[in-house]
C-alpha positions as CSV (number, residue, x, y, z in Angstrom):
1,M,-40.0,1.7,-27.2
2,T,-41.9,-1.0,-28.9
3,T,-43.3,1.5,-31.5
4,I,-39.8,2.5,-32.3
5,A,-38.8,-1.0,-33.0
6,I,-42.0,-1.7,-34.9
7,N,-41.2,1.4,-37.1
8,V,-37.7,0.6,-37.7
9,G,-38.6,-3.1,-38.7
10,F,-41.3,-1.9,-41.0
11,S,-39.0,0.6,-42.7
12,I,-36.4,-2.1,-43.3
13,A,-39.0,-4.5,-44.7
14,Q,-40.3,-1.6,-46.8
15,A,-36.8,-0.9,-48.2
16,I,-36.4,-4.5,-49.0
17,A,-39.7,-4.8,-50.8
18,D,-39.0,-1.6,-52.9
19,F,-35.6,-3.1,-53.9
20,F,-37.1,-6.2,-55.3
21,S,-40.0,-4.4,-56.9
22,G,-37.3,-2.2,-58.7
23,I,-35.5,-5.3,-59.8
24,G,-38.7,-6.9,-61.1
25,K,-39.5,-3.7,-63.0
26,S,-36.2,-3.7,-64.6
27,M,-36.4,-7.3,-65.6
28,V,-39.7,-6.6,-67.4
29,M,-38.3,-3.8,-69.1
30,A,-35.2,-5.6,-70.3
31,R,-37.2,-8.5,-71.5
32,G,-39.7,-6.3,-73.0
33,A,-37.2,-4.0,-74.9
34,H,-35.6,-7.1,-76.5
35,A,-38.9,-8.6,-77.5
36,N,-40.0,-5.2,-78.9
37,Y,-37.0,-4.9,-81.1
38,E,-37.8,-8.3,-82.6
39,V,-41.4,-7.4,-83.0
40,A,-40.6,-4.0,-84.7
41,Q,-39.0,-6.0,-87.5
42,H,-42.3,-7.5,-88.2
43,L,-44.2,-4.4,-87.9
44,Q,-42.2,-2.5,-90.6
45,H,-44.7,-3.3,-93.2
46,E,-47.5,-1.5,-90.9
47,Y,-45.2,1.6,-90.5
48,P,-43.3,1.9,-93.8
49,K,-42.0,5.4,-93.0
50,M,-40.4,4.3,-89.8
51,S,-37.2,2.5,-89.4
52,Q,-37.0,-0.7,-87.1
53,A,-35.3,1.4,-84.3
54,E,-38.1,4.0,-84.5
55,I,-40.8,1.4,-84.2
56,A,-38.9,-0.4,-81.3
57,H,-38.5,3.1,-79.5
58,M,-42.3,3.7,-79.9
59,L,-43.1,0.2,-78.4
60,N,-40.6,0.8,-75.6
61,D,-42.1,4.2,-74.6
62,R,-45.6,2.3,-74.3
63,L,-44.0,-0.3,-72.3
64,R,-42.2,2.2,-70.0
65,K,-45.4,4.0,-69.4
66,E,-47.2,0.7,-68.4
67,V,-44.5,-0.5,-66.2
68,Y,-43.4,2.7,-64.3
69,G,-46.6,4.6,-64.8
70,D,-44.9,7.6,-66.5
């Protein structure tokens, strides 16, 4: 009986931790995407054949891979 109570308590704690972990990752992505769009404007001279949106997309892909491990 004690094992069941411990397992249920652990699963609830794990669900809460996963929830906050997801929120944290979402916040990192939102802030990063905004920063990447601003940085893309400054990088246009480095990538003359790409638009600002294309550069931001490239940077956001790299950020997503870093944050979510895709």
